[in-house]
N, C-alpha and C positions, 0 to 999 in steps of 0.2 A: 141391514141400512142399504138403501138404493142410492145407486150412484147413477150419474146422468154426464152427459158429455158436458157440460159446464161444470163440472164438479171439480174442486181443487184441493187435492190431499196433502198432509204432511206425514212425512214418514218417521219412525223412530231414528236414533241415530244409527248409522250403518256402517260396517268396514266392509269394503271390497277387496279382495286379494285374487289375484290372476292364479289360475289352476291350469293343469293339464291342457283341457280344452276350453273349457267354460271359466267362470268364476264363482269363486266362494263368497257368500255374504253372511255377515256376522251382525246379528241383531244387538247392538251394545246394551240394550235395555233387559231383553229376555235372555241374551247369551246363548240363542240358538243359531244354528246354522244352516244356509240353503245353498245349493248349487243352480245357476242360473245362466242363459247364455248370453251372448253380447248383447243382444236385442234388449233384453230386459234389463240389463245394466245401462244401456241410453235410454230407457224408458224412464228408470230411477232418475239419472242424472237431471233429466227435463221436469220430472216432478219436484224434484229440490230447486230446481230453478222457479217454480212457481206456477207454471203451466196449469192450464186445464185439461183435462184429459181427452176432450175432442182436440186441442190442438196439437197435443202429443201424438194420437193417433195420426193426424194428418202429416205431420213431420215425418214419423216412422214409416208410413206408407210410401212417402218419397225417397226415402231412403233405403227400404228393404221392400222392392217391389214383389218379390219372390216369396215373402213371408205374408202369413195369415195374420193380421193386425187386428186386436180386438180389445181395447184398451179398458172399457167397461168389464170385461171379464178379468182382464188382469187386475185392476184396481180390487175386484172381489175377492180374487185369490190373495191379494194382499192383506185384506181385512181379516179373511178367514186364517192366514198365519200369524195374525196381530202384530202385523209389521206396521200399521197404520196408528199415527197418533191423534191426528185431527182431519176432519172432513168438513170443508167451508168455513173453518174458523172454529168450529165444534169439537169438543173434545169428544173422542170414541168411547163408549160405555161396551166394553168386552162381555159377550155373551158366557163367555166361561172364563175362569181364572186359571192360570198355570202354577201348579204345585211345585216349582223347581226344587228339587233336592241341594242343597248346599254341597258343592265340590269341596273336599278338604284334602287330608294327608300332606297340609303345608309344611308340618312339622319334620318330614324328611328333607333335608337339606339337598339342594341342587347339585353340592359339590358331590355329595355320596352318590348320588347317580352318576355323575361324570367319571368316577372310578371305574364303574361298570359299561360305561357307553361313551367312548371318547374315538378320535381317530385311529387309534391302535385296535381295540376291540371290536371296529366294524369291518376289519379284516381276519381277526383272530377268531371269532364265532362261525363265520362259514366254514373257514378252514377245519376246525373242529369237527363239523358236520361231515366233511369229506374223510376224515381220518375215522371216525365212528363207522360210516359205511365202509371205508378200508378193513377195518377189524372183523365186521361181519362177514365181508367176502372171503377174508384170509382164515377165518374159524367160521364154519357153520354153525359149530355147536354152540356158538355164542347166541345164537338167534333164538327168542324165547318160544317156550312150547306151552299147550294147555295146562300140562300136569303142573307149571309153575306156580299157578295159584293154590296148590295144596301142600302147604308146608306142613300142617298138622294133619293128624288123622281124624281131628275133631272138626266139623265145618264151620260152627261157630266161631271157632279159634281163628280159622283162615280167613272168614269175612272181616272179623274185628282187625285183623293184623291186615289184610289187603286195604279195608275201609282207612285205617291208621295211615298205612304207608301212602295210599292214594291222596288223602287230605294234605299231609307235609309236602309233597311234590308237588299238587295243585298250587298249594299256597307259594313255593318257590318259583312256578311258572309265573303265577299272576305278579311276584314280587320284580320279575323281570320287565313285567309291564309298567309296574308302578314305577320302579327306579328309573326307566325310561323315559317316562313323561316328566319325572321330576326333573331329570337331567336337563330340561327345557325350562323348568321353572313353573311348569303349570299343573293346575289341581287336577284332582280325580279322585274317585272312590271305588270300592270294591263291593260288588253284590252279587247274588245268586240268580243264574238263568238257566237255559236247558239247551243241549244240542241233541236232536233227535230224541233218544231215550235216556241220554245222561244228563245227570244234574253237575252243574258247573259252577264255578265262581267267575265273575266276569269284571275286569277293570275298564271303567269308564273312561275311554280315549277321546271323548267329544271334542273336548279343548285341542287335540292334535289338530284341527282344521285350521289352526291358528299358523301351523307349519308347512313346509315346502311338501311335495309329495315324494321327495326322497326321505325327508326326516320322519315322516308318518310311515313310510315302511319299516322304518327301525322300531318305533312302537310296536307295531303287528308284529314284528318277528322276534320281539325281546324275550317272550315266554319260550319261544321254542329254542333261544339260543342259552337261555338257562337250563332247559331240559337236556339239550346236547353236552352241556359241562357234566351235569349230573351223570349223563349216561356214560361219558368218557371215563370217568372216576369208577363206576361201576364196574365198566367192562374190563377196565386194568385190574381190579381188584378180583374178579372172576378168574382172569388169566394167572393170577398170581397165587401164590400161597395162602393168601388171606381169606380163601373159599374152601380151604380143605376141609374146616367143619361144618358137618351136615347143616345145623341150623343157620350159620351165617351165610352159607351158600344158597339156603332157600330165601333168606333175605335178601342177598344181592339178586339173586335169580328173578325174586319178586318185583324188586324196582326195575331191572331192565325190561320185564314183561311189561308192567304198566307204562311206562316212557315211550317202549316202541310201539304199544297199541295207540297212544294218545299221538304220536309223530304220524302213524299212518292214518290215523284219522283226522288229522289236520288236513291230508292231501285231499279227503272227501269234499271237494269244493261245491258240491250240490247243497251243501250247508254253509252257513254263512260262519266257517272257521277263520282262523288268522291269516291262512294261506290264501283263502277266498278274498279276504280284504286287501292284502298285497296285490292278488292279480287284477281286482278292480281298480285300486289306487294307482296302479303303475301304468294300465291302460287309459285311465282317465272315463271309462264307462262305468257309471254310478249306475246302481240299480238293474247289475247285470245278470243278477239271478232272475230277477222277474222278466226281463227279455228274454233270456235263455229259455225259460219254461213255455213264454208264449210262443217261442220258435218251434221247440220240440213239439208242444200240442199242434200246432199246425201241421208238422209232418206227420204225425200219427193220424192225424184225420185228413191225412193226404192232402191236404191244402197247399197249393203251391204259394208260398210268400216270398216276394223280394225282399232280400235282408241287403241293406245297403253296408252294414257294419259288419265288417268280415271277424270283429273279434267276439260279437254274439256266437256265431258259427263256432269258432275256435274254441269259445268257452262251453260251448253247449256238447263238444266232444268229450272234454275233461268232465263235464256234470255228468255223463254217461260211465263214463271210467271211474269217477268216484263211487256211484252207486253199485258199480259190478265190485270194486275193493271193499265195500261194505258187506256184501254178502260173502265175499271170500273169507272177510274176518270173521264174519258169524258162522261160517260152516269149518273154519280152521279152528277157531277158537272156541267160541260161547257154545256151540252146538255140543261138542266133546265134553265141555264142563257141565252143560245140562244134564246131559246123558250119566255122566258119573254123579252128581248131586242126586238125580231121581233113583238111582240103583242103590247108592250107598247111604244117602242123608233120609229121605222122605219116607222108607218103610221103619224107621224109628218111631213113629205114631203107633204102630202094633205093637211095641215094646211096653213095658209098664211102667208107671209115672215115676219109680224111683231110679229108672234106668239113666243111663248119660246118653244112650241114643236117642229116647224120647225127647230129653232135653236139649239135646243137640237140634234136632228137627225141629222144635218149637222156637228155639231162640233164632235160628235161620231164617223161619217164614217172618217173624217179627221184624227182623231186620231188612228184609225184603218189604214189609209194610211200611216202614219208615222210609225206606227209600221212595217208595210209589206217593207217599205223602208228599215229599221234597220235590219231586218230579211234577206232581199235580200243582204244588204252589208256584212253582218257577214257571209252568205253562200258562197259569192264569194270570200271573204279572206280565208275561210277554203278550198275552190276548187284550190285557188293560192297556198296555202301552202302545199297540199297534191301533187302537180305536183313536188314541191322540195325535196318532203321527200324521203330519201334514209334509207335503215336499212340493217344489215346481221341477219339473222335468224338462226336456229341451223345448226349442219351440215348436220341432216336428210335432209333438205330441200335446202340446198346450196353445192355445189361442193368448195373443198379446195384441 
């Protein structure tokens, strides 16, 4: 739809909230959220007053002489974001329809969420993280080793056991996010996603944009808090007589292995992990990963780029630390496990069909195939969602 300086547009009903630096806009029709700077908010208020785009542009140029103001471009962005209801009194015919999945899990009572997330637990969970760290420092034998994966001599049993334990622990992790957002009486949903080469479950925390920055951090940290609680129990059992039995000790060690790996992985904020969102949310610098990659790319190309935002430089440092941490985990855990599997499992294909080693190798490869299919599915879903992604950045990056 072509806009002119005389165009008068009517927007959907919007709810505007103050955030760390800019403002969060909620479209009460589509229930989507957008971050916008103050100049955009002024433009929206003038649009709601019934002024034409040309009149609004004139007023904003006077108020913001240092900003690049282009209301036709801004109006076009609003159209693309499906925030416009009418143009010059004519109903807008959307070129695309949004298929929003209805958020649910409303059957989980907010009172149940508040049992786990309240004033007391806001101090209890961080303290528990420090206690777990102290236990590892006090007894380094508690720290997981790559051999912890191999509870049985048969690899297919090890993979099944690890997969079962991981699913349970991931579900507990996601329950933390779910209970946290339900404690604020907000809806959510559980879906499948991917991080690097891991298949993961993801809790939709979109409605968390209704909350303050501090409360949003609680939503992001809730899964990690539940992980730390399970880890604490496992460490206590490991240090007690409960782990004296070989099989029980193997299960406990595998639980510790899985949780510690996932906590370390959460620190790799070159991916959009829970801790990445905490970092992004606390600084108020959204789209931080994209800005950090752009900054690092410029450095690698030996292009001097003046960066006004020091947070981007700070994040870029941890971006590189996260990559180093990933390679360290691969070298310390995954590479030795891969070597062990190649030496002890894959030679099973040379055995007879009636041999347990042959079936162990076959089932192991089938398990890996299922994993790759799930990963491919999650990557496809992510690619599809990115095609529909739209956002408005700061006034420095977009004309208004």
